[in-house]
TORGU-457292 format. One record per atom (N, C-alpha, C): residue in one letter; x, y, z. Coordinates in pm, whole numbers, plus 50000, padded with zeros to 5 digits. Layout:
REM TORGU-457292
aXYZ/...
This chain:
REM TORGU-457292
x500854988050000/x500005000050000/x500885012550000/x500535021949918/x501315034249910/x500985043250026/x501985048550090/x501765057650203/x501785071950154/x501325080950242/x501325095150208/x502735099950181/x503675095750267/x505045100450250/x505645095050121/x505275082650082/x505845076849961/x505495084849837/x504315091749839/x503915099049720/x504325113549720/x505135117549817/x505575131449823/x506465134549703/x506135145349632/x506945149449518/x508185156749566/x509275154949495/x510525161449533/x510675175249470/x509785178849379/x509905191849316/x508545198049296/x508495211049304/x507265218549283/x507615230849202/x506605238149160/x506875249949079/x505805260349099/x506075272149051/x505105282949050/x504865286648904/x503605285748862/x503275289548726/x503055304548720/x503755311248631/x503675325848624/x502605330648527/x502315322748424/x501395327748321/x500345317548283/x500045308348371/x498985298748340/x499105286748430/x497965279748448/x497935268548541/x498565256048482/x498795255848352/x499385244048291/x500845246048257/x501485255648323/x502895258148299/x503735246348344/x504855243648278/x505705232648319/x506295235148457/x506575224148526/x507125225248661/x508555230048658/x508885238448754/x510255242948774/x510775235748898/x511825227948882/x512305219648991/x512925228349100/x512435226449223/x513025233249338/x512645225549463/x513435226949565/x513165220049690/x511995226649762/x511385219649860/x510305226049937/x510735238950003/x511965239550053/x512445251850117/x512555263150017/x513065259849897/x513185270149793/x511795274949750/x510865265549736/x509495269449699/x508885278449805/x509145275349932/x508605283250041/x509125297550035/x510415298950009/x510995312349998/x510455319649875/x510295312349764/x509855318549640/x508435324149651/x507515316349710/x506125321049716/x505975332949809/x506835334049909/x506735345649999/x507125358549929/x507795357549813/x508115369349733/x507005372549633/x506055363349616/x504965365249519/x503885374449577/x503015379849491/x501935388649540/x501005381149634/x500365388849723/x499405383149817/x498065381449746/x497525369249748/x496205366449691/x495115368349796/x495335363149916/x494355364250024/x494995371450142/x494355382150186/x494825389550303/x493715389350408/x494035384150526/x493085383650638/x493675391650753/x492905400950806/x493385409450914/x492325410351025/x492725406951147/x491905408851267/x490505403051251/x490415391451190/x489115385251165/x488515380451296/x487255383851320/x486655381451450/x485215376851433/x484835366551511/x483455361651507/x483095355051638/x481925358951692/x481405352851814/x480005347451790/x479675336651860/x478335330851855/x477795330251998/x476875339152031/x476225339152163/x477255338352276/x478255346652266/x479255347252372/x480465338452350/x480365328652259/x481505320052228/x482375327052124/x483625330152159/x484535336952069/x485165326551977/x484505323651865/x484925312651778/x486185316051698/x486295328451651/x487495333151579/x487915346251643/x489165346751688/x489615357951772/x490835364551709/x490595375651635/x491665383951580/x492665375851496/x492145368351402/x492985360051315/x493515368351198/x494825367651174/x495455375051065/x496485366150997/x496495366050863/x497545359350787/x497445363450641/x498515361150566/x498555363450421/x498785350250350/x498145348750234/x498365337150148/x498845342250013/x500055338549974/x500685343549853/x500335334949731/x500495340749614/x500235333549490/x501145321349482/x500545309849454/x501295297449441/x501605290749572/x501135296249684/x501445290749815/x500355281249860/x500735271249939/x499785262150002/x499915263850153/x498835268450215/x498785269850360/x497735260250414/x498075252950519/x497135244050586/x496795249650723/x495525248350761/x495065252150894/x494775239350971/x495415237651086/x495175225951169/x494735230551307/x494275221151387/x493855224251523/x492865214151573/x492705212951705/x491745203351761/x490315207651736/x489375199051774/x487965202451762/x487655215451835/x486845223851773/x486445236351836/x487495247151835/x488535245451754/x489625255251753/x489315267451667/x488335266551578/x487955277951494/x488305276251348/x488795264551307/x489195262351167/x488015263951072/x486955256451099/x485805256651008/x485155270351002/x485075277051118/x484495290451119/x485335299951035/x486665298751044/x487555307550967/x487335305850817/x487295293650769/x487135291750624/x485725295350578/x484735293550667/x483385297850629/x483265313050626/x484015319950709/x484065334550702/x484725339150573/x485835332750537/x486555336650416/x485725334050291/x484985323050289/x484225319450168/x482835325550164/x482455333150266/x481205340550261/x480005333150316/x480195321550377/x479065314250433/x478655319650570/x479555327150634/x479275333650761/x479765348050751/x479025357350809/x479425371350808/x480265374450931/x481465380150915/x482305383151031/x481745394651112/x482055394651242/x481715406151327/x482605418051294/x483865415251263/x484805425751225/x485995419151156/x486805427651093/x487995422551027/x487995424950878/x489115421950815/x489325424350672/x489615411150602/x488945408950490/x489245397750401/x489345403350260/x490535402650201/x490745407650065/x491215396249976/x490635395249857/x491135386349753/x491665394949640/x492975394349616/x493625403149518/x493285417849545/x493375421849671/x493095435549716/x491655439849697/x490765430449667/x489335433349652/x488635429249782/x488055438649858/x487415435249985/x486205426049965/x486165414950038/x485045405550025/x484415402350160/x484925408050270/x484365405050402/x482905409050407/x482045399850446/x480615402650458/x479825400150332/x480495397750218/x479765394850095/x479195380650100/x478065378150034/x477535364550031/x478445355149954/x478275342349976/x479165332349917/x479185333049764/x478055336249702/x478025336949556/x478935347949502/x478945359349570/x479775370349523/x481255367849552/x481555361349666/x482935357749694/x483435347949588/x482575338749548/x482935329249444/x483205336249311/x482385346049279/x482565353649154/x483905360949153/x484425364049269/x485695371349278/x486915362149278/x486675349149258/x487815340349233/x488075329649336/x487125326749426/x487315316249525/x486455304249489/x487055292449492/x486305279949480/x486645271249599/x485675262949641/x485915254949760/x485255241249751/x485765231949833/x485105219249858/x484625219350003/x483865209050039/x483235208750170/x483645196250248/x483615197650379/x484075187050467/x483325174050444/x482015174650424/x481225162450410/x480985158650265/x481685164750170/x481605160650032/x480245163149968/x480105174349901/x478805178149844/x478835177249692/x478205166849642/x477965165749498/x476465163949478/x476015166249354/x474595164549322/x474405150249274/x473845141849361/x473755127649333/x472945124249210/x471965132649174/x471125129949058/x471715134848927/x472915140548930/x473605145048809/x474805136048782/x475235135648657/x476385127448621/x477685134148668/x478765126848655/x480075132448688/x480345144748603/x480125143648471/x480355155048381/x479495166948418/x478225164448451/x477325175448484/x477735182348614/x478175174548711/x478645180448836/x479855189448812/x480825184448735/x482035192348709/x481685204748628/x480775203248532/x480335214348448/x479815225948532/x479095222748640/x478515233148724/x479575242348784/x480775237148805/x481835245248861/x482275256648772/x481975255648643/x482365266348550/x481235276348525/x480105274448590/x478945282948565/x479255297648589/x480005300748692/x480285314748724/x481155321448621/x481845313648535/x482735319348433/x482065320548297/x480845315448286/x480155315848157/x479835330148116/x479925332847988/x479605345947933/x478405345247839/x478545337647732/x477465336947632/x476195330947689/x476335321447779/x475155314747835/x474555322047954/x475205333047997/x474675340748110/x474635355748076/x473825359447978/x473725373647945/x473095381548061/x473595393648080/x473085402648186/x473275396748327/x474305388048345/x474455381448474/x474745391248588/x475305402948554/x475605412848659/x474345418748721/x473205416848655/x471955422148709/x471335413148816/x471885401048832/x471275391448925/x471345396249069/x472275405149102/x472395409749240/x471335420049277/x470565424549178/x469545434749204/x468165428149199/x467475426849311/x466205419349316/x465155424249218/x465085437349196/x463995442749113/x464115438048969/x465345436848918/x465525433248776/x466135419248761/x466065411248866/x466665397848860/x466015389148753/x464785392048718/x464075383948619/x464665385448479/x465365396548453/x465895398848318/x466965388448282/x468035386448363/x469015376248328/x468425362048328/x467455359348416/x466835346048417/x466095343348287/x465385353448240/x464655351948114/x465615350447997/x466695358348000/x467685357647892/x468385344047890/x468735338648006/x469385325648011/x468455314647960/x467155316047988/x466195306247937/x466165306347785/x466165318447728/x466155319447583/x467405313647520/x468575316447581/x469835311247528/x469875295947537/x469285290347644/x469255275847659/x468395269147553/x467365276247506/x466485270647404/x467055272247263/x467725283547239/x468265286247106/x469745289547120/x470595280647072/x472045282347082/x472585290346964/x473055302346992/x473725309946889/x475165305146872/x475905311046776/x477305306846751/x478185308246875/x478075319546947/x478905321447066/x478575311047173/x477295308247189/x476885298347289/x477425284547253/x477355281047124/x477855268047081/x479345266747104/x480095277447077/x481535277147101/x481845275647250/x481065282747331/x481295282047474/x480975268147528/x479905262047479/x479555248447523/x480675238747490/x481235240047370/x482345231147331/x483575233647419/x483835246247449/x484985249547534/x484815243547674/x483605244447728/x483365238747860/x483525223547857/x483055217247749/x483215202647737/x484685198747739/x485515206847673/x486955204147673/x487525205547814/x487085215947884/x487555217948021/x487125206648113/x485895201948097/x485415190848178/x486265178448152/x486535175948024/x487385164447990/x488775165448050/x489295177848055/x490625179948114/x490605176948263/x489525180848332/x489435178148475/x489275163148502/x488455156548422/x488275142148440/x489605134948417/x490395140248323/x491665133848290/x492625133948408/x492445143348501/x493305143448620/x493095130848702/x491875125448697/x491545113248771/x491115102348672/x491825101348562/x491375092848452/x491165078348494/x492015073248582/x491885059348622/x490655056948708/x490185067448775/x489035066048865/x487735070848802/x487815081848725/x486595087948672/x486465086548521/x487515082148454/x487515081948308/x486365074348246/x485995063048306/x484895055148250/x483595056848328/x483545067348412/x482345069748493/x481715083248461/x482115089548352/x481695103248324/x480185104848312/x479515094848261/x478065095748240/x477275088748350/x477965084548458/x477285078048569/x476785088648668/x475625086248725/x475115095048830/x476035093948951/x476325105349015/x477345105249119/x476905097649245/x475595095449264/x475205087749382/x475645073249371/x475985068749249/x476445054949230/x477955053549253/x478655064749272/x480105064249286/x480505060649429/x481735055949443/x482295054049576/x482485067649642/x482645067549774/x482845080049846/x484085087449793/x485165080149772/x486405086449725/x486205092849588/x485445086349500/x485225091949366/x484305104149371/x483395104449466/x482585116649482/x483455128149527/x484435125549616/x485345136149659/x486215140849542/x486635131649456/x487425135449339/x486595144149245/x485325140549229/x484435148549144/x484285162649200/x484185163749331/x484035176949394/x485285185349375/x486455179249388/x487705186649366/x487785191549222/x487405182949127/x487415186848986/x486445198348961/x485275197949024/x484285208649007/x484815221949062/x485525221349174/x486085233649231/x487215239249146/x487955230549078/x489145234849006/x488865239548865/x487755235448806/x487535237848663/x487515252648628/x487135261248723/x487065275648696/x488425282448709/x489475274648736/x490815280048755/x490785291948851/x490395289448974/x490185300449069/x491495306749113/x491375319049160/x492535325649221/x492925318649351/x491915313549421/x492125307249551/x491275294649558/x491925283249583/x491235270549598/x491225266849746/x490035266049804/x489875263149945/x489365248849960/x490145240250023/x489815226050036/x489575222750183/x488365218450213/x487995215150351/x488005199950368/x489075194850426/x489265180550450/x488995172250324/x489765174350218/x489495167550091/x489665152450096/x490385147050195/x490585132650202/x489825126250318/x488885133650379/x488125128050491/x487405115350446/x487545104750523/x486885092150491/x487615083450393/x488775087950344/x489545079950249/x490545071250322/x490835059550263/x491865051150321/x493245056350283/x494275049350328/x495635054350310/x496015055050162/x495625045050084/x495965044949942/x495245056149868/x493955058049898/x493185068749834/x493725082449873/x494115083850000/x494705096450046/x495975099649969/x496825089549951/x498075091649879/x497815095749735/x496775090149673/x496455093549535/x495975108049523/x495105112249616/x494625126049614/x495765135549644/x496645131849736/x497815140249765/x498635142549639/x498825132149561/x499605133649439/x498945143549343/x497615143149335/x496895152649248/x497035166949302/x496935168449432/x497075181849491/x498485187249474/x499465178549484/x500845182849461/x501035187149315/x500315180649224/x500385184749084/x499795198649065/x498675201349134/x498095214849128/x499045225149187/x499695221349296/x500665230349357/x501825233049261/x502275222749191/x503385224349098/x503025233348981/x501725234248951/x501265243048842/x501025257348890/x501205259749019/x501115273349068/x499815277149132/x498975267549165/x497705270749229/x497915275549372/x497065284649414/x497065289749550/x496015282149627/x496415275549736/x495525266249806/x495525269249956/x494305270050011/x494115270550156/x493435257550195/x494095250050281/x493675236350312/x493365235050460/x492235228750491/x491955224350628/x491985209150625/x492825203250707/x493025188750699/x493495183550834/x492965171750872/x493355165650998/x494495155550981/x494755151150860/x495805141250838/x497145148650829/x497875148050939/x499075156150952/x500145151950851/x500225139250817/x501205134950717/x500935141750583/x499675142950544/x499325149650420/x499665164550428/x499355170650541/x499675184850562/x501175187150547/x501965178450607/x503415179750601/x503935178350458/x503365168950384/x503845166250248/x503465177150149/x502375184450176/x501835193650077/x502105208350108/x502195212050234/x502105226150273/x503435233450266/x503355246350229/x504475255450246/x504525260650389/x503345264350439/x503235269050577/x502025262650642/x502055262050774/x500945256650852/x500555266750959/x499255268950973/x498705277151082/x498015267651180/x498385268251305/x497735260151408/x496825269151490/x495565264951506/x494595272751581/x494155265251706/x493815272851807/x493205267451928/x492475278751998/x491255276052041/x490475286252109/x490185298452023/x490115296651892/x489825307551801/x491015315951761/x492195313051815/x493405320751786/x494415312451710/x495295319151637/x496455312551578/x497525311651686/x497885299351724/x498855297551833/x500255294751779/x500375291151651/x501685288551593/x501565288851442/x502635292851375/x502675292351229/x504125291051184/x504305284751070/x505645282351018/x505655270150929/x506815264150911/x506915252150828/x506185240650898/x505775230250822/x505045219150885/x505775212951003/x507065210550989/x507805204251099/x507905213451220/x508065226351196/x508135235851308/x506825236051387/x505705235651315/x504405236951382/x504035224251456/x504225212851394/x503755200651459/x504595196751580/x505795202351592/x506615199851711/x506585211451809/x505815221851778/x505705233351867/x505025229151998/x505585232552113/x505005228252241/x503545232552259/x503195244552212/x501815249052226/x500875240552142/x501325236552024/x500495228151937/x500335214351998/x501425208752046/x501355195652112/x500385196052229/x500455206852308/x499555208152422/x498105209952377/x497885217152267/x496525219152216/x495895205952176/x496685197052118/x496165184152074/x496085174052188/x497125173552271/x497195163352375/x496675168052509/x496585181152529/x496165186552657/x497345188152751/x497155195852854/x498205198152954/x498065187753064/x499185181453096/x499135170953197/x498655176453330/x497775169053392/x497185173253520/x497875165653632/x498545173053720/x499205166653834/x498165163753941/x498185151553992/x497215147954096/x497815137754191/x497515139254318/x497935129654419/x496745121954474/x495655122654398/x494415116654446/x494585101554464/x494155096454579/x494165082154602/x492815076454571/x492795063754537/x491555057454496/x491045048154606/x489735047954622/x489115039254721/x488625026554655/x487535020854705/x487045008354650/x486685010154504/x486714999054431/x486404999654289/x487625001754203/x488815004054265/x490015006154183/x490364993254111/x490694994453983/x491034982853904/x492394977653944/x492574964953943/x493854958853973/x494834961953861/x495714971753886/x496644976253783/x497624965253746/x498004956953844/x498934946153814/x498314936453713/x497004934053726/x496354925253629/x496364931453491/x496234944853487/x496254951653358/x497594950053288/x498644948153366/x499954947353305/x500104934753221/x499134925553233/x499154913753148/x498604916553010/x498044928752993/x497424932052865/x498454932252754/x498144925952645/x499064925552532/x498324928852406/x499054928952297/x498534932452166/x497354923652128/x496264930052079/x495174922152021/x494824927851886/x494704918451791/x494354921851653/x495344931351590/x496624928951610/x497644936751540/x497814950851590/x497534953351718/x497604966951771/x498754968151870/x499494979251862/x500634980951952/x500174982552095/x500994977952190/x500664978952332/x501864984052408/x501624989652524/x502724993852610/x502654987052746/x501944975652753/x501744969252881/x502374955452891/x503414952652820/x504144940352838/x504974941352965/x505384929853024/x506264930553140/x507544938053111/x508064936852989/x509234944452950/x508774957252881/x509534968352890/x509134980752824/x508954978652675/x507794983252621/x507514981252479/x506964993852415/x507315005552472/x506715018052424/x507005020652279/x508105015452227/x508445018252088/x507985007551993/x507224997952043/x506844986551960/x505854990751853/x505984985051736/x505044987751627/x503984976951624/x502934979351546/x501784970351546/x502144956351501/x503124954951415/x503434941951359/x504294933551452/x504734939051565/x505664932051651/x504994924751766/x503674925351779/x503014919751895/x502054908751855/x501824898851942/x500854888451914/x499454893851914/x498514886251862/x497154891051845/x496164882851925/x494934888551935/x493764881551988/x493934877152133/x494604885052215/x494714882052357/x493794891252435/x493374886952554/x492514895152639/x493354906052704/x493094918752675/x493924929452729/x493694932052877/x492674925452938/x492404927353080/x492304913853151/x493304905653129/x493314892553195/x493264894353346/x492384886853411/x492294887453557/x491304897753608/x490664905453521/x489664915253565/x488304911153509/x487254916053574/x485894913053531/x485484922953422/x485214917753304/x484844926253191/x483374930153200/x483104942853187/x481714947653187/x481224949953045/x482044956652963/x481654960252827/x482824957552733/x482524952052617/x483614949352522/x483114950452378/x483994955152292/x483774955052148/x484804945652086/x484374937351993/x485274927651932/x485224929051779/x486314934351723/x486494935751578/x485274942151512/x484904953751564/x483714960951515/x484094969351393/x483274968251289/x483434976251167/x482164984251145/x482324997351127/x481185006351105/x481445014550981/x480405016150900/x480495024050777/x479495035450781/x479885047050726/x478955057750693/x478855057750541/x477805051450487/x477785049750342/x478935040750302/x479855046350222/x481015038650180/x482285042650257/x482125050950358/x483255054950441/x483425044750554/x484615038750562/x484915028650664/x485365035950790/x484405039050876/x484675047750991/x485395040551104/x485035028051132/x485705019951233/x486175007051168/x487425003551192/x488024991951125/x488564982251230/x487824971251250/x488234960551342/x488594966051480/x487734974451534/x487984980551664/x487594970951776/x488544968251865/x488314959751983/x488704967452107/x487754968452201/x487954976252324/x487364968452441/x488024968952555/x487524962552676/x487404972952787/x486244973152853/x486014981852969/x485734972953089/x486684971753183/x486454963353301/x485504970053400/x485024962353493/x484174967753598/x485004976953688/x484484988753716/x485134998153806/x486355004853750/x486465006053618/x487645012053556/x487265024553479/x488235033453465/x488115044653371/x489005041253253/x488395040353137/x489115037453013/x488985049652922/x490105054952878/x490105066752791/x490265062452646/x489415067652562/x489495065352418/x490005078252357/x491225077952306/x491925089952264/x492095090152113/x492435101952061/x492695103251919/x492405117251871/x492965120751757/x492775133951700/x491405135451635/x491205146651569/x489955149151498/x489695138151396/x488425134251384/x487985124751281/x488695111351290/x489105107351412/x489795094651428/x488845082951452/x487585085851487/x486605075351511/x486125074251655/x486525083751741/x486165082951882/x484655083751903/x484035094251851/x482595096151871/x481805085151801/x482305080251688/x481635069251619/x481615056851707/x482735054251776/x482785042951868/x481745044451978/x481665056452034/x480705058952141/x479265056752091/x478955062051975/x477595060551921/x477275045951890/x478295038351853/x478085024151825/x477765016651953/x478445019952062/x478165013652191/x476735016752236/x476285028952208/x474945033152251/x473845028252158/x474205022252045/x473215017051952/x472725026951850/x473355038751845/x472975048851745/x473525044951609/x474755040051605/x475325034251484/x475265019051494/x475125012651379/x475024998051376/x476214992251301/x476984983451365/x478154977951298/x477784968651184/x478604968851081/x478414959550970/x478914945651007/x479934945251092/x480434932551143/x481044934951279/x481304924151352/x481824925251487/x480704924451590/x481084923351716/x480094921751822/x480364931251938/x479284934152013/x479364942152135/x478744933952247/x479494931952355/x479014924252468/x478954933152592/x477884931152668/x477704938552794/x477234928552899/x477964927853009/x477704918253115/x477594903953061/x478454901052964/x478494887552908/x477444884552803/x476564894352772/x475494892152674/x475784900052547/x475434894152434/x475594900652305/x474484910952287/x474854923852280/x473854934452264/x474024941452129/x474724935052036/x475044941351908/x473804946651838/x472704939451850/x471494943151776/x470384948451867/x470714951151992/x469714956452085/x469504971352060/x468314976352097/x467984990352078/x468714999052180/x468765012052149/x469365021552243/x468615021552376/x467305021152370/x466495021152493/x466845009052580/x466984997452517/x467314985452592/x468684986852658/x469634992652588/x470974994252644/x470955003852763/x470195014752751/x470105024152863/x469445017452982/x468365010152959/x467665003353068/x468534992753133/x469484987253057/x470384976953110/x471534982753191/x471754995953181/x472795001953263/x473895009053187/x473675012253058/x474645019952981/x474115034152965/x474785043753025/x474345057753019/x475315065952936/x474885077952899/x475685086552811/x475715100752862/x476915106752856/x477075121152871/x477575126152736/x476695131652653/x477075134752514/x478005146552503/x478625147552386/x479505158952356/x478715171952367/x479355182352419/x478735195552436/x477535195152531/x477485184652615/x476545183552727/x475115180652684/x474605188052587/x473275185752530/x472165185152635/x472195194352728/x471055195352820/x469895201652745/x468685200152800/x467505206352739/x467405220752790/x467735230552706/x467915244352756/x466645250752809/x465475247152756/x464235253552799/x463625246652920/x464175235352959/x463675228053075/x464485231953200/x463855230553317/x464555233653441/x465575222753472/x466415225653572/x467405215853615/x466705202953659/x465645204253738/x464965192253787/x464305184653674/x463735191553578/x463125184753464/x464185177253381/x465365183153368/x466445176253299/x466845163553373/x466945164453506/x467315152753585/x466275141653570/x465025145253577/x463975135153565/x463955128653427/x464385136253324/x464435130353189/x465455119153182/x466465119453273/x467455108853274/x466915095753327/x465775096053393/x465165083953448/x463975079353365/x463975082753236/x462785079953154/x462535065053135/x463545056553154/x463345042053138/x462885035453268/x462805043153376/x462475037453506/x461005039953542/x460455031153624/x459055032453668/x458915033153819/x460025031653893/x459995031754040/x460025045954092/x458875051654118/x458775065654158/x459515068554287/x459445059354385/x460135061654512/x461645061954488/x462155052654410/x463585052154381/x464045064454304/x463215069254212/x463575081254136/x463685093254229/x462735094554323/x462765105754418/x464005104854506/x464365092754549/x465565091054631/x466815094954553/x466885090754427/x468055093954345/x468135108854316/x466965115354303/x466955129754280/x467585136954400/x467185132654522/x467795138554642/x469295135654646/x469655123754604/x471075119954605/x471885128654509/x471305131954394/x472005140554298/x472195154654354/x471185159454424/x471305172754484/x472355172854596/x472495161454664/x473515160454768/x474905159754706/x475015152554595/x476315151254528/x476705164154456/x475725171054400/x475985183454326/x475145194654388/x475625200654498/x474835210954568/x474435222654479/x475265226054381/x474935237254293/x473635234654217/x473395222154182/x472165218854110/x470945220554200/x471105217554329/x469995219354421/x469635234154432/x470645242754434/x470405257054443/x469655262054320/x469845255354206/x469295260354080/x468255250854021/x467605243154106/x466705232654058/x465575238253972/x465165250453994/x464085256353916/x464545265053802/x465865265953782/x466425274553677/x466455267353543/x466205274753435/x466325268853302/x467775264953276/x467975252853226/x469325247553209/x470145255753111/x469485261553011/x470205269252909/x470825281952961/x470405286553081/x470955298853139/x472135296153232/x472515283553249/x473605279953340/x474945280853268/x476015281553346/x477355281853290/x477715268153233/x478825267853157/x479245255353096/x479555244653199/x480245248653307/x480575239053411/x479355233653481/x478365242353506/x477135238053571/x476345228653479/x476345231553351/x475655222653257/x476345208953251/x477675208753265/x478375195953265/x478005187853390/x477905194553507/x477435187653627/x476045181853605/x475175189653541/x473815185153515/x473815173053422/x474665173253322/x474745161853230/x475205149253303/x476175150653395/x476615139153475/x475445133853559/x474795143153631/x473705139053721/x472555132753642/x472235138253528/x471165132653445/x471485118253405/x472745115753368/x473145102153331/x473035092753451/x473375097453571/x473325089053690/x471895085353730/x470925093253685/x469525090653721/x469005077553663/x469695072153564/x469275059253508/x469885047353583/x470645050353691/x471345040253770/x472235031453681/x473175037653612/x473995030053518/x475105022153588/x475645012653512/x476835005353554/x478065010253477/x477835016053361/x478915021953282/x478385034853219/x479215045253221/x478855058053160/x479815060853046/x479255064052930/x480045068052814/x480055083252809/x481235089052821/x481365103552823/x482095108252699/x481465117052622/x482035121952497/x482545136152516/x483865137752520/x484525150752534/x483975158652654/x484065153152776/x483465160052891/x484135173252927/x485365175852882/x486035188352917/x485965198852807/x485265195752697/x485255205152584/x484615218352623/x485305229352590/x484755242652610/x484795247852752/x485485240852842/x485525245052981/x486855251853013/x486825260753113/x488045267353158/x488945257253229/x490255260253242/x491155250853309/x490695246753448/x490175256353526/x489705252953661/x488515243453655/x487585245953564/x486425237253551/x486825223553499/x487845222953414/x488355210053367/x488825201753485/x489565208153578/x490025201153697/x488835195653777/x487795203953793/x486615199653870/x485925187853803/x485795188453670/x485125177853597/x485885164753609/x487205165253596/x488015153153607/x487915147153746/x487885155553848/x487735150553985/x486375143754003/x485335149453944/x484005143353953/x483985129753885/x484665128553771/x484705115753700/x485405105153785/x486525108953848/x487225099553935/x486365095554054/x485605104754109/x484725101654222/x483615091954182/x483095093554061/x482055084454014/x482565070154013/x483795068353972/x484385054953973/x484615050054116/x485245058554197/x485695054154328/x484555052654429/x483575061454423/x482505061354523/x481315052854482/x481045052154351/x479885044654303/x480255031754232/x481555028954222/x482045016854156/x481565016154010/x481475027853947/x481055028453807/x482235026253713/x481935020753598/x482915020553490/x482665032753402/x483745038353349/x483645050253265/x484445048053138/x483805049953024/x484515050452896/x484475065052852/x485645071152852/x485715085652830/x486395088452697/x485635093852603/x486195098852477/x486745112752504/x488015114752477/x488645127552508/x489755130352409/x489765142552358/x490815146552264/x492085150552338/x491955155952458/x493115160352535/x493705148252610/x494675141852546/x495185129152595/x495815130252732/x496655140352753/x497375141452879/x496405142852996/x495365150852977/x494375152553083/x493655139653112/x493185133053008/x492395120953026/x493205109953094/x494455108653058/x495275097653110/x495655099553256/x495555111753309/x495915113953450/x494895107653544/x493665105153499/x492675098753585/x492285084953536/x492735081053418/x492315068253359/x493165056853412/x492605044753400/x493355032653430/x494005027053303/x493325028953192/x493795023053067/x493395032152952/x494125031652843/x493825040252729/x493975033152596/x493145037152502/x493225032752364/x493385045052276/x494255044352178/x494485055552085/x493985051551947/x493015059151898/x492435056851764/x493105065951662/x493305060751543/x493805068751432/x493195063351304/x492475072051232/x491835068051106/x490975055651121/x490235054851233/x489285044051251/x489865031151304/x491155030851336/x491795018751388/x492425021451524/x492465011351608/x493215012251733/x494695011051698/x495445021651722/x496875021651688/x497755018751809/x497235021151929/x498055019552048/x497125017752166/x497495009152260/x496745008352384/x497685004252495/x497315007652616/x498175004252727/x497705010252857/x498415007152964/x498125013053094/x498315028153083/x497415035653146/x497415050153130/x498745056353170/x499325051553279/x500585057253325/x501705054953225/x501625044153147/x502645041653045/x502415050052921/x501145052952891/x500845061152773/x501195075852795/x501155080352921/x501495094252950/x502925097152904/x503065106652816/x504385110352767/x504935101252660/x504185090852622/x504655081752518/x504685089052384/x505835089752316/x505905097052189/x505015091252081/x504635078452093/x503735072651993/x502345078851999/x501945083352118/x500645090152130/x500695103352055/x501775110852073/x501915123552001/x501955121051851/x502615110351809/x502705107351667/x501335104251608/x500475097551685/x499135094551638/x498325107151614/x498605117651693/x497885130351677/x498535139251571/x499845140051570/x500555150351494/x501545144651393/x501465132151361/x502385126651262/x503745123851322/x504775124651239/x506105120051277/x506835128851373/x506195133551477/x506885141651578/x507825132751657/x508925138551702/x509945130851774/x509735132551923/
């Protein structure tokens, strides 16, 4: 299988007078210096955007030069998507400057920004399934049409918008000489775009795109964005959902565009691809740019590493009853070709191919919940690939990984929201693979969803009672309600307050308490520290540890901040591209360079 690094081109070029100019051989460093001398295509200054008090983009500034490729990276919620949506006109900024070739576009609608030379793809891959490949690509050139769009400049004026629409209808019915020439020219351009992916799309040109594989739909979208030869090509996760071989193929095509002098702004979670393609990288966190420079400089920057892995939390907390036998965990070894760090001898540097397979990673402990070789698909996207996880009774297990690694998909699969194509899920020794979500909750599997998801218009007490919707024992529910108020005194003070008016930390407490109202044996927590201040993060982590120690609960915690999660966990699994890449005792994973590599690529 071809890797991303294997397809890295050794030379790139800047086209001065056309996109099909021959490549000029130069090293990546030389190319980086050369493009910084070129004119600025995109200028962003003090870009700012807030959503109901959330400062999503905070004073972001950067320049993108002609022929340059800049990638924006960052953890979930860092502001990447908001930034590119502001630049492309899908969101209006609160303040700031966005210029394309010195033409101000900040606040203009997406159609007008597109007319000024920006083309983009989308994170979830948007093609028109009822149109053919050729028809989809053809649409990308619509904004450049002349003969087929008479009076197109009048479309921005509502009163006379009917004039260009009527004219276009007439031209579509009766093709004059100019229209015929333009149609032929567009056909040639479509053929040229298809030829970039000739092995994949060459014999599928007349097929409806809903019949294509996911990867081929993404290729069609890239071709549609490129056909207009834009001043700025904005690519939002162009390889999302692709396997390693498909990613390498798309990388090669993008490097070809770079070699022809295209200006590209890329948002991508696959750090190896970012490293192979980018001249510069911008790392964002909390709406700000925290680092910028060459790919290697950024991915090894301490602030970037901390943004992805989190800041290690020092704790001297001792554990009471319910603590998992750590010595038994040390018997855990590689299962299904996955690297481990829990052999009797140090194995932190071991690769996946060096360990035996199909062993119980928690020998000697009582298993409460387990996944065995689970495969999950979103359409044709292979989201989880042979994922095997064990959650013992009374343990905190952290499921770690970067953006789009499969963490939340794993959680949803355990809860019955996603259904595996193959593999099994066992709970208390019973196969629950095909059981409903309601049955799983009633059996003792509870959830604290990402972003808390409390009911904002309901009171605190109404939210708590909603957590007991599967129960019928009124006396027990009342007792548990009092118990929640005793455990979380702040909730008792605010029992009649609407949940949507509470702070983020208070809403997180409410989400915990709501989950406990179902009397669970295991709680699945999805990003419980997201969006919280450092002090509140400390409080939340302490509450999670108390749930294990005082209630003998098992916790499966999906968390992007690895260092934080591992300080309270007993065991950890690291997901990358839908596969378990590393697992081991939490104390061994802390500081393990392989964890950083799973998040940020080949960091040392």
